[in-house]
Backbone atoms as SQL, in Angstrom:
CREATE TABLE atoms (id INTEGER PRIMARY KEY, chain TEXT, resi INTEGER, resn TEXT, atom TEXT, x REAL, y REAL, z REAL);
INSERT INTO atoms VALUES
  (1, 'A', 1, 'MET', 'N', 0.843, -1.211, 0.066),
  (2, 'A', 1, 'MET', 'CA', 0.154, 0.124, 0.028),
  (3, 'A', 1, 'MET', 'C', 0.857, 1.231, -0.001),
  (4, 'A', 2, 'THR', 'N', 1.963, 1.241, 0.803),
  (5, 'A', 2, 'THR', 'CA', 2.843, 2.434, 0.839),
  (6, 'A', 2, 'THR', 'C', 3.573, 2.613, -0.578),
  (7, 'A', 3, 'LYS', 'N', 3.803, 1.487, -1.245),
  (8, 'A', 3, 'LYS', 'CA', 4.402, 1.660, -2.627),
  (9, 'A', 3, 'LYS', 'C', 3.610, 2.330, -3.533),
  (10, 'A', 4, 'LEU', 'N', 2.272, 1.780, -3.497),
  (11, 'A', 4, 'LEU', 'CA', 1.186, 2.405, -4.294),
  (12, 'A', 4, 'LEU', 'C', 1.170, 3.890, -4.075),
  (13, 'A', 5, 'SER', 'N', 0.920, 4.294, -2.927),
  (14, 'A', 5, 'SER', 'CA', 0.817, 5.701, -2.539),
  (15, 'A', 5, 'SER', 'C', 2.056, 6.472, -3.079),
  (16, 'A', 6, 'PHE', 'N', 3.162, 5.897, -2.849),
  (17, 'A', 6, 'PHE', 'CA', 4.433, 6.592, -3.340),
  (18, 'A', 6, 'PHE', 'C', 4.408, 6.771, -4.864),
  (19, 'A', 7, 'PHE', 'N', 3.885, 5.801, -5.733),
  (20, 'A', 7, 'PHE', 'CA', 3.887, 5.865, -7.124),
  (21, 'A', 7, 'PHE', 'C', 2.633, 6.858, -7.551),
  (22, 'A', 8, 'LEU', 'N', 1.677, 6.830, -6.854),
  (23, 'A', 8, 'LEU', 'CA', 0.591, 7.754, -7.264),
  (24, 'A', 8, 'LEU', 'C', 1.094, 9.216, -6.928),
  (25, 'A', 9, 'PHE', 'N', 1.700, 9.457, -5.765),
  (26, 'A', 9, 'PHE', 'CA', 2.345, 10.847, -5.512),
  (27, 'A', 9, 'PHE', 'C', 3.299, 11.134, -6.477),
  (28, 'A', 10, 'LEU', 'N', 4.280, 10.266, -6.995),
  (29, 'A', 10, 'LEU', 'CA', 5.181, 10.501, -8.008),
  (30, 'A', 10, 'LEU', 'C', 4.436, 10.891, -9.434),
  (31, 'A', 11, 'ALA', 'N', 3.499, 10.193, -9.756),
  (32, 'A', 11, 'ALA', 'CA', 2.721, 10.360, -10.971),
  (33, 'A', 11, 'ALA', 'C', 1.984, 11.728, -10.953),
  (34, 'A', 12, 'LEU', 'N', 1.513, 12.207, -9.788),
  (35, 'A', 12, 'LEU', 'CA', 0.797, 13.497, -9.688),
  (36, 'A', 12, 'LEU', 'C', 1.853, 14.497, -9.792),
  (37, 'A', 13, 'LEU', 'N', 3.111, 14.352, -9.261),
  (38, 'A', 13, 'LEU', 'CA', 4.184, 15.387, -9.247),
  (39, 'A', 13, 'LEU', 'C', 4.556, 15.533, -10.641),
  (40, 'A', 14, 'ILE', 'N', 4.837, 14.486, -11.479),
  (41, 'A', 14, 'ILE', 'CA', 5.229, 14.534, -12.807),
  (42, 'A', 14, 'ILE', 'C', 4.196, 15.325, -13.655),
  (43, 'A', 15, 'ALA', 'N', 2.896, 14.850, -13.417),
  (44, 'A', 15, 'ALA', 'CA', 1.883, 15.517, -14.203),
  (45, 'A', 15, 'ALA', 'C', 1.716, 17.075, -13.895),
  (46, 'A', 16, 'GLY', 'N', 1.963, 17.423, -12.704),
  (47, 'A', 16, 'GLY', 'CA', 1.888, 18.766, -12.383),
  (48, 'A', 16, 'GLY', 'C', 3.049, 19.580, -12.885),
  (49, 'A', 17, 'CYS', 'N', 4.157, 18.935, -13.190),
  (50, 'A', 17, 'CYS', 'CA', 5.293, 19.638, -13.650),
  (51, 'A', 17, 'CYS', 'C', 5.081, 20.004, -15.161),
  (52, 'A', 18, 'ASN', 'N', 4.250, 19.215, -15.848),
  (53, 'A', 18, 'ASN', 'CA', 3.947, 19.410, -17.337),
  (54, 'A', 18, 'ASN', 'C', 2.987, 20.622, -17.472),
  (55, 'A', 19, 'ASN', 'N', 2.253, 21.061, -16.543),
  (56, 'A', 19, 'ASN', 'CA', 1.090, 22.020, -16.830),
  (57, 'A', 19, 'ASN', 'C', 1.748, 23.387, -17.060),
  (58, 'A', 20, 'PRO', 'N', 2.691, 23.892, -16.309),
  (59, 'A', 20, 'PRO', 'CA', 3.329, 25.255, -16.669),
  (60, 'A', 20, 'PRO', 'C', 3.879, 25.351, -18.017),
  (61, 'A', 21, 'SER', 'N', 4.529, 24.457, -18.595),
  (62, 'A', 21, 'SER', 'CA', 5.055, 24.503, -19.851),
  (63, 'A', 21, 'SER', 'C', 3.965, 24.584, -20.944),
  (64, 'A', 22, 'GLN', 'N', 2.808, 23.886, -20.709),
  (65, 'A', 22, 'GLN', 'CA', 1.748, 24.010, -21.668),
  (66, 'A', 22, 'GLN', 'C', 1.137, 25.344, -21.400),
  (67, 'A', 23, 'GLN', 'N', 0.943, 25.935, -20.359),
  (68, 'A', 23, 'GLN', 'CA', 0.351, 27.254, -20.315),
  (69, 'A', 23, 'GLN', 'C', 1.258, 28.304, -20.873),
  (70, 'A', 24, 'SER', 'N', 2.591, 28.133, -20.707),
  (71, 'A', 24, 'SER', 'CA', 3.454, 29.256, -21.329),
  (72, 'A', 24, 'SER', 'C', 3.402, 29.127, -22.879),
  (73, 'A', 25, 'GLU', 'N', 3.286, 27.977, -23.434),
  (74, 'A', 25, 'GLU', 'CA', 3.001, 27.818, -24.863),
  (75, 'A', 25, 'GLU', 'C', 1.714, 28.495, -25.380),
  (76, 'A', 26, 'GLN', 'N', 0.681, 28.583, -24.580),
  (77, 'A', 26, 'GLN', 'CA', -0.507, 29.123, -24.910),
  (78, 'A', 26, 'GLN', 'C', -0.531, 30.818, -24.731),
  (79, 'A', 27, 'SER', 'N', 0.572, 31.264, -24.080),
  (80, 'A', 27, 'SER', 'CA', 0.468, 32.869, -23.842),
  (81, 'A', 27, 'SER', 'C', 0.567, 33.520, -25.232),
  (82, 'A', 28, 'GLU', 'N', -0.245, 34.585, -25.276),
  (83, 'A', 28, 'GLU', 'CA', -0.271, 35.510, -26.566),
  (84, 'A', 28, 'GLU', 'C', 1.028, 35.994, -27.087),
  (85, 'A', 29, 'LYS', 'N', 1.786, 36.650, -26.149),
  (86, 'A', 29, 'LYS', 'CA', 3.109, 37.339, -26.632),
  (87, 'A', 29, 'LYS', 'C', 4.128, 36.889, -25.485),
  (88, 'A', 30, 'PRO', 'N', 5.356, 36.415, -26.153),
  (89, 'A', 30, 'PRO', 'CA', 6.343, 36.028, -25.226),
  (90, 'A', 30, 'PRO', 'C', 6.836, 37.264, -24.510),
  (91, 'A', 31, 'ASP', 'N', 7.320, 37.160, -23.137),
  (92, 'A', 31, 'ASP', 'CA', 7.973, 38.179, -22.399),
  (93, 'A', 31, 'ASP', 'C', 9.162, 38.623, -23.086),
  (94, 'A', 32, 'ASN', 'N', 9.991, 37.711, -23.757),
  (95, 'A', 32, 'ASN', 'CA', 11.347, 38.057, -24.345),
  (96, 'A', 32, 'ASN', 'C', 11.156, 38.702, -25.724),
  (97, 'A', 33, 'ALA', 'N', 9.965, 39.138, -26.122),
  (98, 'A', 33, 'ALA', 'CA', 9.776, 39.603, -27.545),
  (99, 'A', 33, 'ALA', 'C', 10.414, 40.891, -27.588),
  (100, 'A', 34, 'ALA', 'N', 11.116, 41.301, -28.809),
  (101, 'A', 34, 'ALA', 'CA', 11.784, 42.464, -29.008),
  (102, 'A', 34, 'ALA', 'C', 10.716, 43.676, -29.033),
  (103, 'A', 35, 'PRO', 'N', 10.981, 44.794, -28.416),
  (104, 'A', 35, 'PRO', 'CA', 10.110, 45.807, -28.571),
  (105, 'A', 35, 'PRO', 'C', 9.808, 46.304, -29.899),
  (106, 'A', 36, 'ALA', 'N', 8.654, 46.536, -30.395),
  (107, 'A', 36, 'ALA', 'CA', 8.266, 47.122, -31.639),
  (108, 'A', 36, 'ALA', 'C', 8.094, 48.677, -31.486),
  (109, 'A', 37, 'LEU', 'N', 9.117, 49.320, -31.615),
  (110, 'A', 37, 'LEU', 'CA', 8.941, 50.814, -31.166),
  (111, 'A', 37, 'LEU', 'C', 8.299, 51.442, -32.305),
  (112, 'A', 38, 'THR', 'N', 7.266, 52.236, -32.053),
  (113, 'A', 38, 'THR', 'CA', 6.344, 52.898, -32.983),
  (114, 'A', 38, 'THR', 'C', 6.288, 54.406, -32.648),
  (115, 'A', 39, 'GLU', 'N', 6.123, 55.252, -33.520),
  (116, 'A', 39, 'GLU', 'CA', 6.030, 56.715, -33.345),
  (117, 'A', 39, 'GLU', 'C', 4.602, 57.114, -33.722),
  (118, 'A', 40, 'LEU', 'N', 3.889, 57.725, -32.778),
  (119, 'A', 40, 'LEU', 'CA', 2.548, 58.117, -33.091),
  (120, 'A', 40, 'LEU', 'C', 2.509, 59.666, -32.843),
  (121, 'A', 41, 'SER', 'N', 2.004, 60.464, -33.756),
  (122, 'A', 41, 'SER', 'CA', 1.878, 61.895, -33.717),
  (123, 'A', 41, 'SER', 'C', 0.425, 62.223, -33.719),
  (124, 'A', 42, 'LEU', 'N', -0.146, 62.970, -32.611),
  (125, 'A', 42, 'LEU', 'CA', -1.560, 63.264, -32.497),
  (126, 'A', 42, 'LEU', 'C', -1.665, 64.777, -32.546),
  (127, 'A', 43, 'HIS', 'N', -2.790, 65.163, -33.181),
  (128, 'A', 43, 'HIS', 'CA', -3.212, 66.596, -33.114),
  (129, 'A', 43, 'HIS', 'C', -4.173, 66.744, -31.882),
  (130, 'A', 44, 'VAL', 'N', -3.749, 67.556, -30.833),
  (131, 'A', 44, 'VAL', 'CA', -4.530, 67.551, -29.671),
  (132, 'A', 44, 'VAL', 'C', -5.070, 68.983, -29.329),
  (133, 'A', 45, 'LYS', 'N', -6.282, 69.200, -29.154),
  (134, 'A', 45, 'LYS', 'CA', -6.847, 70.608, -28.822),
  (135, 'A', 45, 'LYS', 'C', -7.009, 70.644, -27.267),
  (136, 'A', 46, 'GLY', 'N', -6.951, 71.823, -26.802),
  (137, 'A', 46, 'GLY', 'CA', -7.131, 72.178, -25.425),
  (138, 'A', 46, 'GLY', 'C', -5.936, 72.329, -24.507),
  (139, 'A', 47, 'MET', 'N', -4.670, 72.309, -25.128),
  (140, 'A', 47, 'MET', 'CA', -3.533, 72.691, -24.474),
  (141, 'A', 47, 'MET', 'C', -3.216, 74.077, -24.553),
  (142, 'A', 48, 'SER', 'N', -3.014, 74.732, -23.268),
  (143, 'A', 48, 'SER', 'CA', -2.733, 76.296, -23.498),
  (144, 'A', 48, 'SER', 'C', -1.444, 76.742, -22.861),
  (145, 'A', 49, 'CYS', 'N', -0.612, 75.762, -22.184),
  (146, 'A', 49, 'CYS', 'CA', 0.493, 76.213, -21.520),
  (147, 'A', 49, 'CYS', 'C', 1.513, 74.892, -21.335),
  (148, 'A', 50, 'ILE', 'N', 2.530, 75.384, -20.622),
  (149, 'A', 50, 'ILE', 'CA', 3.541, 74.292, -20.470),
  (150, 'A', 50, 'ILE', 'C', 2.931, 73.209, -19.387),
  (151, 'A', 51, 'GLY', 'N', 2.075, 73.722, -18.521),
  (152, 'A', 51, 'GLY', 'CA', 1.568, 72.867, -17.599),
  (153, 'A', 51, 'GLY', 'C', 0.719, 71.787, -18.266),
  (154, 'A', 52, 'CYS', 'N', -0.052, 72.323, -19.345),
  (155, 'A', 52, 'CYS', 'CA', -0.880, 71.302, -20.061),
  (156, 'A', 52, 'CYS', 'C', 0.077, 70.165, -20.721),
  (157, 'A', 53, 'GLU', 'N', 1.224, 70.579, -21.102),
  (158, 'A', 53, 'GLU', 'CA', 2.261, 69.697, -21.735),
  (159, 'A', 53, 'GLU', 'C', 2.617, 68.748, -20.727),
  (160, 'A', 54, 'ASN', 'N', 2.870, 69.204, -19.502),
  (161, 'A', 54, 'ASN', 'CA', 3.417, 68.241, -18.519),
  (162, 'A', 54, 'ASN', 'C', 2.395, 67.328, -17.994),
  (163, 'A', 55, 'THR', 'N', 1.160, 67.784, -17.907),
  (164, 'A', 55, 'THR', 'CA', 0.067, 66.880, -17.517),
  (165, 'A', 55, 'THR', 'C', -0.144, 65.773, -18.579),
  (166, 'A', 56, 'ILE', 'N', -0.057, 66.079, -19.821),
  (167, 'A', 56, 'ILE', 'CA', -0.178, 64.997, -20.868),
  (168, 'A', 56, 'ILE', 'C', 1.056, 64.056, -20.702),
  (169, 'A', 57, 'SER', 'N', 2.117, 64.589, -20.619),
  (170, 'A', 57, 'SER', 'CA', 3.385, 63.755, -20.479),
  (171, 'A', 57, 'SER', 'C', 3.449, 62.778, -19.342),
  (172, 'A', 58, 'GLN', 'N', 2.856, 63.365, -18.165),
  (173, 'A', 58, 'GLN', 'CA', 2.807, 62.595, -16.932),
  (174, 'A', 58, 'GLN', 'C', 1.709, 61.405, -17.123),
  (175, 'A', 59, 'ALA', 'N', 0.664, 61.645, -17.843),
  (176, 'A', 59, 'ALA', 'CA', -0.432, 60.701, -17.903),
  (177, 'A', 59, 'ALA', 'C', 0.118, 59.640, -18.792),
  (178, 'A', 60, 'LEU', 'N', 0.730, 60.107, -19.847),
  (179, 'A', 60, 'LEU', 'CA', 1.355, 59.049, -20.860),
  (180, 'A', 60, 'LEU', 'C', 2.427, 58.124, -20.187),
  (181, 'A', 61, 'SER', 'N', 3.089, 58.586, -19.280),
  (182, 'A', 61, 'SER', 'CA', 4.136, 57.956, -18.669),
  (183, 'A', 61, 'SER', 'C', 3.568, 56.712, -17.839),
  (184, 'A', 62, 'LYS', 'N', 2.314, 56.790, -17.444),
  (185, 'A', 62, 'LYS', 'CA', 1.766, 55.909, -16.784),
  (186, 'A', 62, 'LYS', 'C', 1.211, 54.625, -17.723),
  (187, 'A', 63, 'VAL', 'N', 1.084, 54.946, -18.925),
  (188, 'A', 63, 'VAL', 'CA', 0.586, 53.777, -19.921),
  (189, 'A', 63, 'VAL', 'C', 1.718, 52.875, -20.088),
  (190, 'A', 64, 'LYS', 'N', 1.440, 51.572, -19.820),
  (191, 'A', 64, 'LYS', 'CA', 2.525, 50.621, -19.928),
  (192, 'A', 64, 'LYS', 'C', 2.839, 50.482, -21.558),
  (193, 'A', 65, 'GLY', 'N', 4.190, 50.508, -21.748),
  (194, 'A', 65, 'GLY', 'CA', 4.693, 50.380, -23.129),
  (195, 'A', 65, 'GLY', 'C', 5.078, 51.724, -23.754),
  (196, 'A', 66, 'VAL', 'N', 4.630, 52.890, -23.069),
  (197, 'A', 66, 'VAL', 'CA', 5.156, 54.142, -23.623),
  (198, 'A', 66, 'VAL', 'C', 6.567, 54.395, -23.121),
  (199, 'A', 67, 'TYR', 'N', 7.389, 54.746, -24.043),
  (200, 'A', 67, 'TYR', 'CA', 8.858, 54.875, -23.723),
  (201, 'A', 67, 'TYR', 'C', 9.188, 56.499, -23.669),
  (202, 'A', 68, 'GLU', 'N', 8.482, 57.167, -24.505),
  (203, 'A', 68, 'GLU', 'CA', 8.893, 58.626, -24.467),
  (204, 'A', 68, 'GLU', 'C', 7.584, 59.439, -25.068),
  (205, 'A', 69, 'SER', 'N', 7.400, 60.612, -24.545),
  (206, 'A', 69, 'SER', 'CA', 6.365, 61.345, -25.183),
  (207, 'A', 69, 'SER', 'C', 6.771, 62.865, -25.163),
  (208, 'A', 70, 'GLU', 'N', 6.378, 63.598, -25.959),
  (209, 'A', 70, 'GLU', 'CA', 6.615, 65.070, -26.056),
  (210, 'A', 70, 'GLU', 'C', 5.331, 65.734, -26.493),
  (211, 'A', 71, 'ALA', 'N', 5.005, 66.775, -25.679),
  (212, 'A', 71, 'ALA', 'CA', 3.743, 67.606, -26.230),
  (213, 'A', 71, 'ALA', 'C', 4.100, 69.090, -26.311),
  (214, 'A', 72, 'SER', 'N', 3.372, 69.770, -27.207),
  (215, 'A', 72, 'SER', 'CA', 3.579, 71.019, -27.535),
  (216, 'A', 72, 'SER', 'C', 2.246, 71.791, -27.681),
  (217, 'A', 73, 'HIS', 'N', 2.036, 72.679, -26.833),
  (218, 'A', 73, 'HIS', 'CA', 0.784, 73.432, -26.834),
  (219, 'A', 73, 'HIS', 'C', 0.813, 74.399, -27.974),
  (220, 'A', 74, 'VAL', 'N', 1.860, 74.989, -28.395),
  (221, 'A', 74, 'VAL', 'CA', 1.920, 75.823, -29.491),
  (222, 'A', 74, 'VAL', 'C', 1.542, 75.097, -30.783),
  (223, 'A', 75, 'GLU', 'N', 2.122, 73.879, -31.043),
  (224, 'A', 75, 'GLU', 'CA', 1.779, 73.234, -32.352),
  (225, 'A', 75, 'GLU', 'C', 0.537, 72.345, -32.195),
  (226, 'A', 76, 'GLU', 'N', -0.123, 72.249, -30.949),
  (227, 'A', 76, 'GLU', 'CA', -1.134, 71.362, -30.632),
  (228, 'A', 76, 'GLU', 'C', -0.786, 69.870, -31.129),
  (229, 'A', 77, 'LEU', 'N', 0.524, 69.470, -30.779),
  (230, 'A', 77, 'LEU', 'CA', 0.964, 68.214, -31.215),
  (231, 'A', 77, 'LEU', 'C', 1.492, 67.532, -29.896),
  (232, 'A', 78, 'VAL', 'N', 1.148, 66.170, -30.028),
  (233, 'A', 78, 'VAL', 'CA', 1.814, 65.117, -28.977),
  (234, 'A', 78, 'VAL', 'C', 2.325, 64.125, -29.756),
  (235, 'A', 79, 'THR', 'N', 3.565, 63.847, -29.653),
  (236, 'A', 79, 'THR', 'CA', 4.374, 62.788, -30.174),
  (237, 'A', 79, 'THR', 'C', 4.770, 61.711, -29.137),
  (238, 'A', 80, 'VAL', 'N', 4.493, 60.423, -29.529),
  (239, 'A', 80, 'VAL', 'CA', 4.705, 59.390, -28.488),
  (240, 'A', 80, 'VAL', 'C', 5.457, 58.184, -29.215),
  (241, 'A', 81, 'ILE', 'N', 6.356, 57.707, -28.603),
  (242, 'A', 81, 'ILE', 'CA', 7.185, 56.497, -28.857),
  (243, 'A', 81, 'ILE', 'C', 6.813, 55.561, -27.901),
  (244, 'A', 82, 'TYR', 'N', 6.354, 54.352, -28.509),
  (245, 'A', 82, 'TYR', 'CA', 5.709, 53.283, -27.638),
  (246, 'A', 82, 'TYR', 'C', 5.991, 51.990, -28.283),
  (247, 'A', 83, 'ASP', 'N', 5.860, 50.804, -27.436),
  (248, 'A', 83, 'ASP', 'CA', 6.091, 49.579, -27.893),
  (249, 'A', 83, 'ASP', 'C', 4.745, 49.018, -28.280),
  (250, 'A', 84, 'ALA', 'N', 4.590, 48.772, -29.630),
  (251, 'A', 84, 'ALA', 'CA', 3.311, 48.254, -30.159),
  (252, 'A', 84, 'ALA', 'C', 2.847, 46.918, -29.759),
  (253, 'A', 85, 'ASN', 'N', 3.850, 46.197, -29.158),
  (254, 'A', 85, 'ASN', 'CA', 3.369, 44.878, -28.590),
  (255, 'A', 85, 'ASN', 'C', 2.751, 45.075, -27.109),
  (256, 'A', 86, 'VAL', 'N', 2.936, 46.141, -26.622),
  (257, 'A', 86, 'VAL', 'CA', 2.422, 46.408, -25.240),
  (258, 'A', 86, 'VAL', 'C', 1.287, 47.385, -25.244),
  (259, 'A', 87, 'ALA', 'N', 1.390, 48.473, -25.879),
  (260, 'A', 87, 'ALA', 'CA', 0.300, 49.574, -25.778),
  (261, 'A', 87, 'ALA', 'C', -0.224, 49.718, -27.279),
  (262, 'A', 88, 'THR', 'N', -1.424, 50.309, -27.233),
  (263, 'A', 88, 'THR', 'CA', -2.068, 50.579, -28.588),
  (264, 'A', 88, 'THR', 'C', -2.464, 52.066, -28.705),
  (265, 'A', 89, 'PRO', 'N', -2.600, 52.541, -29.856),
  (266, 'A', 89, 'PRO', 'CA', -2.933, 54.064, -30.139),
  (267, 'A', 89, 'PRO', 'C', -4.390, 54.358, -29.397),
  (268, 'A', 90, 'ASP', 'N', -5.171, 53.406, -29.164),
  (269, 'A', 90, 'ASP', 'CA', -6.329, 53.731, -28.411),
  (270, 'A', 90, 'ASP', 'C', -6.152, 54.006, -26.950),
  (271, 'A', 91, 'GLN', 'N', -5.223, 53.258, -26.464),
  (272, 'A', 91, 'GLN', 'CA', -5.008, 53.403, -24.962),
  (273, 'A', 91, 'GLN', 'C', -4.132, 54.773, -24.794),
  (274, 'A', 92, 'ILE', 'N', -3.382, 55.199, -25.776),
  (275, 'A', 92, 'ILE', 'CA', -2.653, 56.425, -25.812),
  (276, 'A', 92, 'ILE', 'C', -3.660, 57.552, -25.814),
  (277, 'A', 93, 'THR', 'N', -4.509, 57.505, -26.757),
  (278, 'A', 93, 'THR', 'CA', -5.531, 58.605, -26.970),
  (279, 'A', 93, 'THR', 'C', -6.461, 58.676, -25.748),
  (280, 'A', 94, 'GLU', 'N', -6.784, 57.555, -25.172),
  (281, 'A', 94, 'GLU', 'CA', -7.671, 57.457, -24.030),
  (282, 'A', 94, 'GLU', 'C', -7.025, 58.077, -22.790),
  (283, 'A', 95, 'SER', 'N', -5.722, 57.952, -22.786),
  (284, 'A', 95, 'SER', 'CA', -4.908, 58.546, -21.534),
  (285, 'A', 95, 'SER', 'C', -4.969, 60.053, -21.758),
  (286, 'A', 96, 'ILE', 'N', -4.867, 60.600, -22.848),
  (287, 'A', 96, 'ILE', 'CA', -4.952, 62.023, -23.228),
  (288, 'A', 96, 'ILE', 'C', -6.276, 62.597, -22.853),
  (289, 'A', 97, 'ALA', 'N', -7.154, 61.937, -23.484),
  (290, 'A', 97, 'ALA', 'CA', -8.585, 62.354, -23.247),
  (291, 'A', 97, 'ALA', 'C', -9.009, 62.314, -21.879),
  (292, 'A', 98, 'GLY', 'N', -8.411, 61.357, -21.098),
  (293, 'A', 98, 'GLY', 'CA', -8.819, 61.222, -19.667),
  (294, 'A', 98, 'GLY', 'C', -8.390, 62.475, -18.876),
  (295, 'A', 99, 'GLU', 'N', -7.428, 63.181, -19.538),
  (296, 'A', 99, 'GLU', 'CA', -6.927, 64.310, -18.764),
  (297, 'A', 99, 'GLU', 'C', -7.721, 65.625, -19.249),
  (298, 'A', 100, 'GLY', 'N', -8.708, 65.459, -20.046),
  (299, 'A', 100, 'GLY', 'CA', -9.679, 66.594, -20.575),
  (300, 'A', 100, 'GLY', 'C', -9.189, 67.283, -21.816),
  (301, 'A', 101, 'TYR', 'N', -8.272, 66.593, -22.495),
  (302, 'A', 101, 'TYR', 'CA', -7.898, 67.194, -23.935),
  (303, 'A', 101, 'TYR', 'C', -8.590, 66.324, -24.944),
  (304, 'A', 102, 'LYS', 'N', -8.766, 67.095, -26.089),
  (305, 'A', 102, 'LYS', 'CA', -9.432, 66.411, -27.241),
  (306, 'A', 102, 'LYS', 'C', -8.411, 66.021, -28.214),
  (307, 'A', 103, 'VAL', 'N', -8.406, 64.817, -28.527),
  (308, 'A', 103, 'VAL', 'CA', -7.466, 64.211, -29.573),
  (309, 'A', 103, 'VAL', 'C', -8.308, 64.276, -30.876),
  (310, 'A', 104, 'ILE', 'N', -7.867, 65.120, -31.843),
  (311, 'A', 104, 'ILE', 'CA', -8.501, 65.313, -33.123),
  (312, 'A', 104, 'ILE', 'C', -8.208, 64.065, -33.911),
  (313, 'A', 105, 'GLY', 'N', -6.961, 63.762, -34.028),
  (314, 'A', 105, 'GLY', 'CA', -6.593, 62.603, -34.960),
  (315, 'A', 105, 'GLY', 'C', -5.067, 62.520, -34.981),
  (316, 'A', 106, 'GLU', 'N', -4.738, 61.566, -35.777),
  (317, 'A', 106, 'GLU', 'CA', -3.250, 61.108, -36.056),
  (318, 'A', 106, 'GLU', 'C', -2.875, 62.047, -37.091),
  (319, 'A', 107, 'ILE', 'N', -1.569, 62.558, -36.984),
  (320, 'A', 107, 'ILE', 'CA', -0.828, 63.195, -37.999),
  (321, 'A', 107, 'ILE', 'C', -0.008, 62.307, -38.820),
  (322, 'A', 108, 'VAL', 'N', -0.124, 62.186, -39.923),
  (323, 'A', 108, 'VAL', 'CA', 0.694, 61.242, -40.851),
  (324, 'A', 108, 'VAL', 'C', 1.815, 62.086, -41.520),
  (325, 'A', 109, 'ASN', 'N', 3.025, 61.592, -41.239),
  (326, 'A', 109, 'ASN', 'CA', 4.214, 62.344, -41.777),
  (327, 'A', 109, 'ASN', 'C', 4.414, 61.873, -43.323),
  (328, 'A', 110, 'ASN', 'N', 4.213, 62.686, -44.253),
  (329, 'A', 110, 'ASN', 'CA', 4.434, 62.349, -45.536),
  (330, 'A', 110, 'ASN', 'C', 5.628, 62.837, -46.233),
  (331, 'A', 111, 'ASP', 'N', 6.835, 62.922, -45.509),
  (332, 'A', 111, 'ASP', 'CA', 7.954, 63.491, -45.928),
  (333, 'A', 111, 'ASP', 'C', 8.639, 62.606, -47.037),
  (334, 'A', 112, 'THR', 'N', 8.968, 63.164, -48.214),
  (335, 'A', 112, 'THR', 'CA', 9.536, 62.318, -49.257),
  (336, 'A', 112, 'THR', 'C', 10.910, 62.810, -49.540),
  (337, 'A', 113, 'GLU', 'N', 11.834, 62.027, -49.796),
  (338, 'A', 113, 'GLU', 'CA', 13.327, 62.464, -50.155),
  (339, 'A', 113, 'GLU', 'C', 13.524, 62.204, -51.550);
């Protein structure tokens, strides 16, 4: 009876060791994926001073995946560099809108050389 209990315990231990590897294979994005750095430029209304710029920058710094942001009340422009594997443009615009500013839309850079 003792040997049977030992073998049952051993079988459960081995079966339990296989589950974490199966779960990690099912994860959507690996933790060691290289960052997909992306630049997003947004036309933003409602900024009137440097304090507004700082408010937006602080809000964006709380969005997971945002590496850098720069806001200009003069140009009504917010530029964000973020990891597209972690953050989305919707999360970024929601963060800005959550501070009371209106995101008009994305500015597409059409520079040609």
